C-alpha positions as CSV (number, residue, x, y, z in Angstrom):
1,M,-20.4,-5.2,1.9
2,N,-23.7,-3.5,2.7
3,E,-26.9,-4.8,1.2
4,Q,-26.9,-2.4,-1.7
5,E,-23.3,-3.3,-2.7
6,Q,-24.2,-7.0,-2.4
7,R,-27.1,-6.4,-4.8
8,W,-24.8,-4.6,-7.2
9,L,-22.4,-7.5,-7.1
10,E,-25.1,-10.0,-7.8
11,L,-26.3,-8.0,-10.8
12,A,-22.7,-7.5,-12.0
13,R,-22.1,-11.2,-11.9
14,K,-25.0,-11.6,-14.3
15,G,-23.5,-9.2,-16.7
16,D,-24.9,-5.8,-15.6
17,Q,-22.2,-3.3,-16.4
18,Q,-24.0,-0.4,-14.7
19,A,-24.1,-2.3,-11.4
20,F,-20.3,-3.0,-11.7
21,C,-19.7,0.7,-12.4
22,R,-21.4,1.4,-9.0
23,L,-19.0,-1.1,-7.4
24,V,-16.1,0.7,-9.0
25,D,-17.3,4.0,-7.5
26,A,-17.6,2.4,-4.1
27,Y,-14.2,0.8,-4.1
28,Q,-12.0,2.9,-6.3
29,R,-10.7,5.0,-3.4
30,P,-9.2,2.2,-1.4
31,V,-7.9,0.5,-4.5
32,M,-6.2,3.7,-5.7
33,S,-4.7,4.1,-2.2
34,L,-3.2,0.6,-2.4
35,T,-1.8,1.0,-5.9
36,Y,-0.3,4.4,-5.1
37,R,1.4,3.0,-2.0
38,M,2.8,0.1,-3.9
39,L,3.9,2.0,-7.0
40,G,4.7,5.5,-5.6
41,D,3.5,7.3,-8.8
42,V,0.1,8.9,-9.1
43,E,-0.4,8.4,-12.9
44,E,0.9,4.8,-12.8
45,A,-1.3,4.1,-9.7
46,E,-4.3,5.4,-11.6
47,D,-3.5,3.1,-14.6
48,A,-3.0,0.2,-12.2
49,A,-6.3,0.9,-10.4
50,Q,-8.2,1.0,-13.8
51,E,-6.5,-2.2,-14.9
52,T,-7.5,-3.8,-11.6
53,F,-11.2,-3.2,-12.2
54,L,-11.0,-4.3,-15.8
55,R,-9.5,-7.6,-14.6
56,A,-12.1,-7.8,-11.8
57,W,-14.9,-7.4,-14.4
58,S,-13.4,-10.1,-16.7
59,R,-12.9,-12.5,-13.7
60,L,-16.2,-12.0,-11.9
61,H,-17.1,-15.6,-12.6
62,Q,-14.1,-16.6,-10.5
63,Y,-15.2,-14.6,-7.5
64,S,-16.3,-16.7,-4.5
65,P,-19.0,-15.1,-2.3
66,E,-17.4,-16.7,0.8
67,H,-14.6,-14.1,0.5
68,K,-15.0,-10.4,1.0
69,F,-15.2,-8.5,-2.3
70,S,-12.7,-5.9,-1.2
71,T,-10.2,-8.7,-0.3
72,W,-10.6,-10.2,-3.7
73,V,-10.1,-6.9,-5.5
74,F,-7.1,-6.1,-3.3
75,S,-5.5,-9.4,-4.3
76,I,-5.9,-8.5,-8.0
77,A,-4.5,-5.0,-7.4
78,N,-1.5,-6.3,-5.4
79,H,-0.5,-8.9,-8.0
80,H,-0.8,-6.4,-10.8
81,C,1.4,-3.8,-8.9
82,I,4.0,-6.5,-8.3
83,D,4.0,-7.3,-12.0
84,R,4.6,-3.6,-12.8
85,L,7.4,-3.4,-10.3
86,R,9.1,-6.4,-11.9
87,K,8.8,-4.8,-15.3
88,R,10.7,-1.7,-14.0
89,R,13.8,-4.0,-14.1
90,V,14.4,-3.4,-10.4
91,K,17.2,-5.1,-8.7
92,V,16.5,-6.5,-5.3
93,V,19.7,-6.1,-3.2
94,G,18.1,-7.2,0.1
95,L,14.8,-7.5,1.9
96,D,13.7,-4.4,3.7
97,D,10.4,-2.6,4.1
98,T,8.2,0.1,5.3
99,P,4.8,1.6,4.6
100,L,3.9,5.0,3.5
101,A,1.2,7.6,4.0
102,F,-1.1,8.6,1.3
103,S,-3.0,11.4,3.0
104,I,-6.4,12.6,1.8
105,Q,-6.6,16.2,2.6
106,D,-9.4,17.6,4.7
107,E,-11.1,20.3,2.6
108,A,-11.2,22.5,5.7
109,A,-7.5,22.3,6.4
110,K,-5.4,25.4,6.3
111,P,-3.2,25.8,3.2
112,E,0.1,25.6,5.3
113,E,-1.2,22.5,7.1
114,A,-2.1,20.8,3.8
115,L,1.4,21.7,2.4
116,L,3.1,20.2,5.4
117,S,1.0,17.0,5.2
118,Q,1.8,16.7,1.5
119,E,5.5,17.0,2.2
120,N,5.4,14.4,4.9
121,A,3.5,12.1,2.6
122,A,6.0,12.5,-0.2
123,E,8.9,11.8,2.1
124,M,7.3,8.7,3.5
125,Q,6.5,7.6,-0.1
126,A,10.1,8.0,-0.9
127,L,10.9,5.6,1.9
128,V,8.4,3.1,0.6
129,D,10.0,3.2,-2.8
130,L,13.1,1.7,-1.3
131,L,11.2,-1.3,0.1
132,H,10.6,-4.8,-1.2
133,P,6.9,-5.4,-2.1
134,D,6.7,-8.7,-0.2
135,Y,6.8,-6.7,3.0
136,R,5.3,-3.5,1.8
137,T,2.0,-5.2,0.9
138,P,1.1,-6.6,4.4
139,L,2.0,-3.3,6.1
140,V,-0.1,-1.3,3.7
141,L,-3.0,-3.7,4.0
142,R,-2.8,-3.9,7.8
143,Y,-2.2,-0.2,8.7
144,W,-3.9,1.7,5.9
145,Q,-6.6,-0.7,4.8
146,E,-7.2,-2.1,8.3
147,C,-7.3,-5.7,6.9
148,S,-7.3,-8.6,9.3
149,Y,-4.4,-11.2,9.3
150,Q,-6.7,-13.6,7.6
151,E,-7.6,-11.1,4.9
152,I,-3.9,-10.3,4.3
153,G,-3.3,-14.0,3.9
154,E,-6.0,-14.3,1.3
155,V,-4.7,-11.3,-0.6
156,M,-1.1,-12.6,-0.6
157,G,-1.7,-16.3,-0.6
158,L,0.0,-16.8,2.8
159,S,-0.7,-18.8,5.9
160,L,-1.6,-17.0,9.1
161,P,1.8,-17.7,10.8
162,A,3.6,-16.4,7.6
163,V,1.5,-13.2,7.7
164,K,2.4,-12.6,11.3
165,S,6.1,-13.3,10.7
166,R,6.3,-10.9,7.8
167,L,4.5,-8.2,9.7
168,F,6.8,-8.6,12.7
169,R,10.0,-8.3,10.6
170,A,8.5,-5.5,8.5
171,R,7.8,-3.5,11.7
172,Q,11.4,-4.0,12.8
173,K,12.7,-2.9,9.4
174,L,10.3,0.1,9.5
175,A,11.7,1.1,12.9
176,E,15.3,0.9,11.6
177,E,14.5,3.0,8.6
178,Y,12.7,5.6,10.6
179,E,15.5,5.8,13.1
180,R,18.1,6.2,10.3
181,S,16.0,9.0,8.8
182,Q,15.8,10.8,12.1
183,A,19.6,10.4,12.6
184,A,20.1,12.0,9.2
185,L,17.7,14.7,10.1
186,R,19.8,15.4,13.3
187,G,22.9,15.8,11.1
188,K,24.4,12.4,11.8
189,T,26.0,10.7,8.9
190,Q,25.5,7.0,8.7
191,R,26.4,4.7,5.9
192,V,23.3,2.6,5.0
193,P,23.4,-0.3,2.5
194,P,20.9,-0.1,-0.3
195,V,17.8,-2.2,0.1
196,Y,15.6,-1.9,-2.9
197,A,17.3,0.1,-5.6
198,Q,16.0,1.0,-9.0
199,E,18.0,1.7,-12.1
200,A,19.3,5.0,-10.7
201,T,20.7,5.3,-7.2
202,R,18.4,7.0,-4.8
203,T,19.2,9.1,-1.8
204,R,17.7,7.9,1.4
205,P,15.0,10.4,2.4
206,T,14.5,11.9,5.8
207,L,11.2,12.3,7.6
208,R,10.3,15.7,9.1
209,Q,8.5,16.2,12.4
210,G,5.0,14.9,11.6
211,I,4.1,11.3,10.8
212,S,0.8,9.8,9.9
213,T,-1.4,7.8,12.2
214,P,-0.9,4.5,10.2
215,L,2.8,5.0,10.4
216,Q,2.6,5.6,14.2
217,A,0.6,2.4,14.5
218,A,3.1,0.4,12.5
219,L,6.0,1.8,14.6
220,A,4.2,1.2,17.9
221,G,6.0,-1.6,19.7
222,A,8.8,-1.7,17.1
223,I,10.9,1.1,18.7
224,S,12.0,0.3,22.2
């Protein structure tokens, strides 16, 4: 946090609602990014982000200054999103995972470039919708929020070795899913067992030519 944000936090902890609103303005974009990647639906992500800040406001007395404010808020958002996923009556068939791309369009981008980017983002979000949140969370935090291993551990309540282990397996699973999507794109049929199915059966999506920088980072080293 910069000095101004630190001041807002100090005032908010004393009950200053206006100061907290300024913190919301400063952190709503990364929180919305996290909730969208976890839930895969814009409207639900907006509701989850709003609920996250409402809970943060009511729990400011629990916040410890020794932790980053962003990490603390991410933890609230992550737990709330997982609760929402559980309420969807999802059935976990197996552990699998992958992250997604929530691209914020450059205002100067050409219309056709923006459309292509949106299509890629939607396809990658469809992949994420198939994944188990226990693995989705560390990937999103690592490659889209650029959190350290320690920060991921604080958000998820995991030890450093556990964070590294989950990320290692998640990258492997990500590579497998990406390769399957590319095989399907090349016209190869391949029977793939469901990994994270909701009430209705979903069709495994395929990625097109472009992939986002965070996805490239997550794939790096996972595909030999």
